[in-house]
C-alpha positions as CSV (number, residue, x, y, z in Angstrom):
1,M,-70.9,-27.5,-12.2
2,A,-68.7,-29.0,-9.5
3,E,-68.6,-27.1,-6.2
4,S,-65.2,-25.6,-5.4
5,L,-63.5,-26.8,-2.2
6,P,-61.5,-24.9,0.3
7,A,-57.7,-24.9,0.0
8,A,-56.0,-27.7,1.9
9,G,-55.3,-26.7,5.5
10,A,-57.7,-23.8,5.5
11,P,-60.5,-23.7,8.0
12,P,-63.9,-24.9,6.7
13,R,-65.9,-22.1,5.1
14,P,-68.6,-21.0,7.5
15,T,-72.3,-21.4,6.6
16,V,-75.1,-21.1,9.2
17,G,-73.0,-20.5,12.3
18,P,-71.7,-17.0,11.5
19,V,-75.2,-15.8,10.4
20,V,-76.7,-17.0,13.7
21,G,-73.9,-15.4,15.6
22,A,-74.3,-12.1,13.8
23,L,-78.1,-12.1,14.6
24,L,-77.4,-12.8,18.3
25,L,-74.8,-10.0,18.4
26,A,-77.2,-7.6,16.8
27,A,-80.0,-8.4,19.3
28,P,-78.6,-6.1,22.1
29,M,-78.6,-3.1,19.7
30,A,-82.1,-3.9,18.7
31,G,-83.2,-4.0,22.3
32,L,-81.4,-0.8,23.1
33,G,-83.0,0.9,20.1
34,L,-86.5,-0.2,21.2
35,L,-85.9,1.1,24.8
36,R,-84.7,4.5,23.6
37,A,-87.5,4.8,21.0
38,K,-90.2,4.0,23.5
39,P,-89.2,5.7,26.8
40,E,-92.2,4.3,28.5
41,L,-90.5,0.8,28.3
42,D,-87.2,2.1,29.6
43,S,-88.3,2.1,33.2
44,T,-86.2,3.0,36.2
45,F,-84.8,0.2,38.3
46,Q,-82.3,1.1,41.1
47,H,-80.9,-1.7,43.2
48,D,-77.6,-0.7,44.6
49,P,-76.3,-4.1,45.8
50,A,-77.1,-5.7,42.4
51,H,-75.2,-2.9,40.6
52,F,-72.2,-3.2,42.9
53,W,-71.8,-7.0,42.6
54,L,-72.5,-7.0,38.9
55,V,-69.8,-4.4,38.2
56,L,-67.4,-5.9,40.6
57,G,-67.9,-9.4,39.1
58,A,-67.2,-8.1,35.6
59,A,-64.1,-6.3,36.9
60,A,-62.8,-9.4,38.7
61,L,-63.3,-11.6,35.6
62,S,-61.5,-9.0,33.4
63,A,-58.7,-8.9,36.0
64,V,-58.3,-12.7,35.8
65,T,-58.2,-12.5,32.0
66,A,-55.7,-9.6,32.2
67,Y,-53.4,-11.7,34.4
68,G,-53.7,-14.8,32.2
69,T,-52.9,-12.9,29.0
70,A,-50.1,-11.0,30.6
71,S,-48.5,-14.2,31.8
72,A,-48.8,-15.8,28.3
73,A,-47.4,-12.7,26.7
74,G,-44.4,-12.6,29.0
75,R,-43.6,-16.2,28.4
76,R,-43.8,-16.0,24.6
77,G,-42.9,-12.4,24.1
78,D,-46.1,-11.8,22.2
79,A,-47.0,-8.2,21.6
80,R,-50.6,-8.9,20.5
81,V,-51.4,-10.8,23.7
82,M,-49.6,-8.2,25.7
83,F,-51.8,-5.4,24.3
84,L,-54.8,-7.6,25.0
85,S,-53.8,-7.9,28.6
86,L,-53.6,-4.1,28.8
87,A,-57.1,-3.8,27.4
88,F,-58.5,-6.1,30.0
89,L,-56.4,-4.4,32.7
90,S,-57.9,-1.1,31.8
91,A,-61.4,-2.5,31.9
92,A,-60.8,-4.3,35.2
93,G,-59.3,-1.3,36.9
94,F,-61.9,1.3,35.8
95,L,-64.8,-1.0,36.3
96,G,-63.6,-1.6,39.8
97,L,-63.5,2.2,40.3
98,H,-67.0,2.4,38.9
99,A,-68.2,-0.2,41.4
100,L,-67.2,2.3,44.1
101,A,-69.7,4.7,42.6
102,T,-72.6,2.6,43.8
103,P,-74.3,4.7,46.5
104,H,-74.9,3.3,50.0
105,V,-72.5,0.3,49.6
106,L,-69.0,1.5,50.2
107,L,-69.5,5.2,49.7
108,P,-72.4,7.3,51.0
109,S,-73.1,8.7,47.5
110,A,-71.8,8.5,44.0
111,T,-69.1,10.9,42.8
112,A,-68.3,12.2,39.4
113,G,-64.9,10.5,39.1
114,F,-66.2,7.1,39.8
115,N,-69.3,7.5,37.7
116,I,-67.4,8.2,34.5
117,A,-64.6,5.7,35.2
118,T,-66.2,3.0,33.0
119,P,-66.4,5.0,29.8
120,V,-62.9,6.3,30.3
121,G,-61.6,2.7,30.9
122,M,-63.5,1.5,27.8
123,I,-62.1,4.3,25.7
124,I,-58.5,3.5,26.8
125,G,-59.2,-0.2,26.3
126,S,-60.5,0.4,22.7
127,V,-57.1,1.9,21.8
128,L,-55.3,-1.1,23.3
129,A,-57.7,-3.6,21.7
130,A,-57.1,-2.0,18.3
131,A,-53.4,-2.1,18.8
132,S,-53.6,-5.9,19.6
133,V,-54.8,-6.8,16.1
134,L,-51.9,-5.0,14.3
135,E,-49.2,-7.2,13.1
136,V,-45.9,-5.9,14.4
137,P,-42.9,-6.4,12.0
138,A,-40.4,-8.8,13.4
139,A,-37.7,-6.1,13.6
140,R,-39.9,-4.0,15.9
141,H,-41.2,-6.9,18.0
142,V,-39.0,-6.3,21.0
143,A,-39.7,-2.5,21.0
144,A,-43.4,-3.1,20.8
145,L,-43.2,-5.4,23.9
146,R,-41.2,-2.8,25.8
147,T,-43.7,-0.1,24.9
148,A,-46.6,-2.4,26.1
149,R,-44.9,-3.0,29.4
150,W,-44.3,0.7,30.1
151,S,-47.9,1.3,29.1
152,R,-49.0,-1.1,31.8
153,V,-47.0,0.9,34.4
154,G,-48.6,4.1,33.1
155,L,-52.1,2.6,33.2
156,I,-51.7,1.4,36.8
157,L,-50.5,4.8,37.8
158,L,-53.3,6.5,36.0
159,M,-55.9,4.4,37.8
160,A,-54.3,5.0,41.2
161,V,-54.3,8.8,40.6
162,W,-57.9,8.6,39.4
163,A,-59.0,6.7,42.5
164,V,-57.3,9.3,44.8
165,V,-58.7,12.3,43.0
166,S,-62.2,10.7,42.9
167,L,-62.2,9.7,46.6
168,R,-61.0,13.2,47.7
169,Q,-63.3,14.9,45.2
170,L,-60.6,17.1,43.8
171,P,-61.0,19.1,40.6
172,P,-62.3,18.2,38.1
173,F,-64.4,15.7,40.1
174,D,-65.3,18.1,42.9
175,Q,-68.9,18.8,41.9
176,G,-72.0,16.6,41.5
177,T,-72.1,13.0,40.3
178,G,-71.1,13.7,36.7
179,P,-73.2,13.7,33.5
180,E,-75.8,11.1,32.9
181,R,-74.9,11.0,29.2
182,A,-71.6,11.6,27.5
183,S,-71.4,15.0,25.7
184,G,-68.9,17.1,24.0
185,V,-65.4,15.5,24.1
186,M,-66.8,12.4,25.7
187,L,-69.2,11.9,22.8
188,V,-66.5,12.2,20.2
189,A,-64.3,9.8,22.2
190,A,-67.2,7.3,22.5
191,V,-67.7,7.3,18.7
192,A,-64.0,6.7,18.2
193,A,-63.9,3.9,20.8
194,T,-66.9,2.2,19.2
195,T,-65.1,2.3,15.9
196,L,-61.9,0.9,17.4
197,Y,-63.7,-2.0,19.1
198,L,-65.5,-2.9,15.8
199,G,-62.2,-2.7,14.0
200,A,-60.6,-5.0,16.5
201,G,-63.5,-7.4,16.1
202,L,-63.0,-7.4,12.4
203,G,-59.3,-8.1,12.9
204,Y,-60.0,-11.1,15.1
205,L,-62.7,-12.3,12.6
206,L,-60.0,-12.2,9.9
207,L,-57.6,-14.1,12.2
208,W,-60.3,-16.8,12.7
209,R,-60.7,-17.0,8.9
210,R,-57.0,-17.7,8.6
211,R,-56.5,-20.0,11.5
212,G,-59.9,-21.2,12.8
213,G,-60.2,-22.0,16.5
214,I,-62.5,-21.0,19.4
215,L,-60.6,-18.1,20.9
216,P,-60.5,-15.8,17.9
217,V,-64.3,-16.3,17.5
218,A,-64.8,-15.5,21.2
219,M,-62.6,-12.4,20.9
220,T,-64.6,-11.3,17.8
221,A,-67.9,-11.5,19.7
222,A,-66.4,-9.8,22.8
223,M,-65.1,-6.8,20.8
224,V,-68.6,-6.4,19.2
225,L,-70.3,-6.5,22.6
226,L,-67.8,-4.0,23.9
227,A,-68.6,-1.7,21.0
228,E,-72.3,-2.1,21.8
229,A,-71.7,-1.4,25.4
230,M,-69.9,1.8,24.5
231,I,-72.9,2.9,22.6
232,A,-75.2,2.1,25.5
233,V,-72.9,3.9,27.9
234,T,-73.2,7.0,25.7
235,V,-77.0,7.1,25.3
236,A,-78.5,5.4,28.3
237,P,-79.8,7.4,31.3
238,N,-78.7,6.2,34.7
239,W,-80.6,3.4,36.4
240,R,-82.9,2.8,33.4
241,Y,-83.2,-0.7,31.8
242,S,-81.0,0.6,28.9
243,W,-78.3,1.6,31.5
244,W,-78.3,-1.9,33.0
245,E,-77.9,-3.3,29.5
246,W,-74.4,-2.0,29.1
247,H,-73.3,-3.5,32.4
248,V,-74.6,-6.9,31.3
249,L,-72.9,-6.5,27.9
250,L,-69.6,-5.9,29.6
251,L,-70.0,-9.0,31.8
252,V,-71.0,-11.2,28.8
253,A,-68.0,-9.9,26.8
254,F,-65.6,-10.9,29.5
255,V,-67.4,-14.2,30.0
256,L,-67.0,-15.0,26.3
257,V,-63.2,-14.4,26.4
258,A,-62.8,-16.5,29.6
259,W,-64.9,-19.2,28.0
260,G,-62.9,-19.2,24.8
261,A,-59.6,-19.4,26.8
262,D,-61.0,-22.2,29.0
263,R,-62.1,-24.2,25.9
264,S,-58.7,-23.8,24.4
265,W,-56.2,-26.5,25.3
266,H,-54.5,-25.6,28.5
267,E,-51.0,-25.8,26.9
268,E,-50.5,-22.6,25.0
269,R,-54.0,-21.5,25.9
270,F,-53.8,-18.2,24.0
271,A,-52.1,-19.6,21.0
272,G,-55.2,-18.9,18.9
273,V,-54.5,-15.2,19.0
274,Y,-50.7,-15.2,19.1
275,A,-49.0,-12.8,16.7
276,E,-47.5,-14.3,13.5
277,D,-44.0,-13.7,14.8
278,T,-44.8,-15.9,17.8
279,I,-46.0,-18.9,15.8
280,A,-43.9,-18.5,12.7
281,G,-41.0,-16.1,13.5
282,R,-37.3,-16.6,12.6
283,R,-34.6,-16.0,15.2
284,I,-30.9,-16.4,15.5
285,M,-30.7,-18.4,18.6
286,T,-28.3,-20.6,20.6
287,I,-29.5,-24.1,21.5
288,L,-28.2,-26.1,24.4
289,F,-28.7,-29.9,24.8
290,A,-27.6,-31.9,27.8
291,D,-28.2,-35.6,28.6
292,L,-26.6,-38.2,30.8
293,K,-24.1,-40.6,29.3
294,G,-24.8,-44.1,30.6
295,F,-28.4,-43.3,31.7
296,T,-29.9,-46.4,30.0
297,S,-27.5,-48.9,31.7
298,F,-28.0,-47.1,35.0
299,S,-31.8,-47.4,34.6
300,E,-31.5,-51.1,33.9
301,T,-29.7,-51.8,37.2
302,H,-31.7,-49.5,39.5
303,S,-35.3,-49.2,40.6
304,P,-37.5,-46.5,39.0
305,A,-37.6,-44.7,42.4
306,A,-33.8,-44.6,42.5
307,V,-33.6,-43.3,38.9
308,T,-36.2,-40.6,39.7
309,A,-34.3,-39.6,42.8
310,M,-31.1,-39.3,40.8
311,L,-32.7,-37.2,38.0
312,N,-34.4,-34.9,40.5
313,E,-31.2,-34.3,42.4
314,Y,-29.4,-33.4,39.1
315,F,-32.2,-31.2,37.7
316,H,-32.6,-29.4,41.0
317,V,-29.3,-27.7,40.3
318,A,-29.0,-28.0,36.5
319,V,-32.2,-26.1,35.6
320,P,-31.5,-23.0,37.8
321,A,-27.9,-23.0,36.4
322,V,-29.1,-22.6,32.8
323,A,-32.5,-20.8,33.3
324,T,-32.5,-18.7,36.4
325,K,-28.9,-17.5,36.3
326,H,-28.2,-17.2,32.6
327,G,-31.7,-16.5,31.2
328,G,-32.2,-19.7,29.1
329,Q,-35.7,-21.0,28.5
330,V,-36.2,-24.7,29.2
331,D,-37.9,-26.0,26.1
332,R,-38.4,-29.5,27.3
333,I,-37.2,-32.2,29.6
334,I,-37.5,-35.7,28.3
335,G,-36.2,-38.4,30.6
336,D,-32.6,-37.5,31.2
337,A,-32.4,-35.0,28.3
338,L,-32.6,-31.2,28.7
339,M,-33.2,-28.7,25.8
340,V,-32.6,-25.0,26.5
341,T,-33.0,-22.1,24.2
342,F,-31.4,-18.6,24.4
343,N,-32.7,-15.5,22.7
344,R,-36.1,-17.0,22.2
345,L,-37.8,-13.6,22.6
346,G,-35.1,-11.7,20.6
347,T,-33.9,-9.9,23.7
348,Q,-30.6,-11.6,24.3
349,P,-27.9,-10.3,21.8
350,D,-25.3,-12.2,23.9
351,H,-27.1,-15.5,23.7
352,A,-24.1,-17.5,22.7
353,M,-22.1,-16.3,25.7
354,R,-25.1,-17.0,28.0
355,A,-25.4,-20.5,26.7
356,A,-21.7,-21.1,27.0
357,R,-21.7,-19.9,30.6
358,A,-24.8,-21.9,31.3
359,G,-23.2,-25.1,29.9
360,L,-20.0,-24.7,32.0
361,E,-22.0,-24.0,35.2
362,L,-24.3,-26.9,34.6
363,Q,-21.3,-29.2,34.4
364,E,-19.8,-27.6,37.5
365,V,-22.9,-27.9,39.8
366,T,-23.8,-31.4,38.5
367,G,-20.2,-32.5,38.8
368,R,-20.2,-31.8,42.5
369,I,-23.2,-34.1,42.8
370,A,-21.5,-36.8,40.7
371,A,-18.5,-36.6,43.0
372,R,-20.7,-37.7,45.9
373,H,-22.2,-40.5,43.8
374,P,-19.4,-42.2,41.8
375,G,-21.8,-44.7,40.2
376,W,-24.1,-42.0,38.7
377,P,-23.9,-41.1,35.0
378,R,-22.5,-37.7,34.0
379,F,-23.9,-35.0,31.7
380,R,-22.7,-34.2,28.2
381,V,-23.5,-30.7,26.9
382,G,-23.7,-29.6,23.2
383,I,-24.3,-26.0,22.0
384,N,-24.9,-24.6,18.6
385,T,-26.0,-21.2,17.2
386,G,-28.0,-20.6,14.1
387,E,-31.3,-19.6,12.6
388,V,-34.4,-21.4,13.8
389,L,-38.2,-21.0,13.4
390,V,-40.3,-20.6,16.6
391,S,-43.6,-22.3,16.3
392,V,-46.6,-23.8,18.0
393,L,-46.7,-27.5,17.3
394,G,-49.5,-30.0,17.8
395,A,-53.2,-29.7,18.3
396,E,-55.7,-29.7,21.1
397,G,-54.7,-32.6,23.3
398,G,-51.0,-31.8,23.1
399,R,-49.4,-28.5,22.0
400,T,-46.0,-27.0,22.6
401,H,-44.2,-23.8,21.7
402,T,-40.8,-24.8,20.4
403,V,-38.1,-24.1,17.9
404,I,-37.4,-26.0,14.7
405,G,-34.5,-26.0,12.3
406,D,-31.2,-27.5,11.4
407,A,-29.4,-25.6,14.1
408,V,-31.5,-27.5,16.7
409,N,-30.6,-30.8,15.1
410,V,-26.9,-30.0,15.0
411,A,-26.9,-29.0,18.7
412,S,-28.4,-32.3,19.6
413,R,-25.9,-34.3,17.5
414,V,-22.9,-32.4,18.8
415,E,-24.1,-33.1,22.4
416,G,-23.9,-36.8,21.6
417,Q,-20.2,-36.3,20.6
418,A,-19.3,-34.1,23.6
419,P,-16.9,-35.4,26.2
420,V,-18.5,-36.8,29.4
421,G,-18.6,-34.0,31.9
422,G,-17.7,-31.5,29.2
423,V,-19.2,-28.9,26.9
424,A,-18.9,-29.1,23.1
425,V,-19.6,-26.0,20.9
426,T,-19.8,-25.6,17.2
427,A,-17.7,-23.1,15.1
428,D,-20.8,-21.0,14.7
429,T,-21.1,-20.6,18.5
430,L,-17.4,-20.2,19.0
431,A,-17.4,-17.3,16.6
432,Q,-19.6,-15.3,19.1
433,L,-17.6,-16.2,22.3
434,R,-15.1,-14.0,23.9
435,G,-12.2,-15.5,25.8
436,A,-13.1,-19.1,25.0
437,V,-10.6,-21.7,26.2
438,I,-11.1,-24.6,23.8
439,E,-9.7,-28.0,22.7
440,P,-10.5,-29.0,19.1
441,L,-12.6,-32.1,18.7
442,G,-12.0,-32.1,15.0
443,P,-14.5,-32.4,12.2
444,L,-17.4,-34.6,13.5
445,E,-19.4,-36.8,11.2
446,L,-22.9,-36.2,12.4
447,K,-26.0,-38.2,11.5
448,G,-28.0,-36.5,8.8
449,K,-25.3,-34.1,7.9
450,Q,-23.5,-34.4,4.5
451,A,-20.5,-32.4,5.5
452,P,-18.5,-32.8,8.8
453,V,-19.1,-30.2,11.5
454,Q,-16.3,-28.5,13.3
455,A,-16.7,-28.8,17.1
456,F,-14.6,-27.8,20.1
457,A,-14.5,-28.8,23.7
458,L,-15.1,-25.6,25.8
459,T,-13.1,-25.7,29.0
460,G,-13.5,-22.1,30.2
461,L,-14.2,-18.5,29.5
462,T,-11.5,-15.9,30.4
463,P,-12.5,-12.3,31.2
């Protein structure tokens, strides 16, 4: 019988690798079980400086990962990566607080608040990690991002209050150094956290099955290690070998995530775990194209240094005009051409007005430069509104997060028909503008379009 083959485009079916990986991930639990079953093997080893630097190193690595994922989430408006950043932030903050519990390093003795900071941080992190694997419907994407950002503020405030209460040994952290083992409510919470980490690991494993890639595998392994660390935190007595194990597990988990991110191509480094809406989401957006009329002939008669100086002087004012002031995202700059998107994250309902204002301001600021250099080419601007697909294109070695669709093509074609020094908008964009002062350009025959496209020269926007 012929062997069945995977569907085209699907990741190769795993064979030996996942089995070996599962055995390696199970090894820490086997070691923990052996140490707890034979207490004579679970010796005491207390070395304060080693504990301090181990925990602080893990916290620092988690903080770097939290920053990287938060930055990527903010750029792409990705709820999954934003919740991941919160999970790493929780781990970093509470691990840092736990490092302070190391006696005879920064504090004369350990305190209860700092001692239990790690399990608390891991419990909070498990909820955030589980939230990261949930697919958020496109209609709720913006709300999920807003919730995640407010959660970050609340998490930072919680850690700050925890630090103050722990340092001043206020109730409930005013007696002793805290329990060696979790009990009561903490035990129930630890079981729940372990379950959530394992669930998150399963979610990232399924993501890897759909997409492949290194980062989802690293995330899967990290979540399993965090679940195992949660178990060790719960059952291991302080300063025993089993207690040191969970510290090492935390460090290895964060190393794996950092390694997976580092091995991913630096452009769109966290694309492997982007939410579906980030890599295949539909948006109604406004697209702005601008390029220089006469750029080719100018380049033929001037040195590369002179052409570069001209472009830099133009872009020095053009990019802030469309991006900083009006909230556009520069998708790409190719030679003299500029592509800018509005409403990429779904947070700009007035995207057409933003694009129109940006186009007019671009022409105003670059026009002042052109007036000082009469021989320089001038920009043309084309703007169109419509449905597009946001997507990650390319592979390792060259990736970009961009938008695809007929609306993009029309914007590019209309820009080629715009008056020099002017802004051309389509009827779809004009329908969303208020107070537009226009001059009809008539139906334009655009390359690749069967029917003419109505376009207008936008000369101003009245209040």
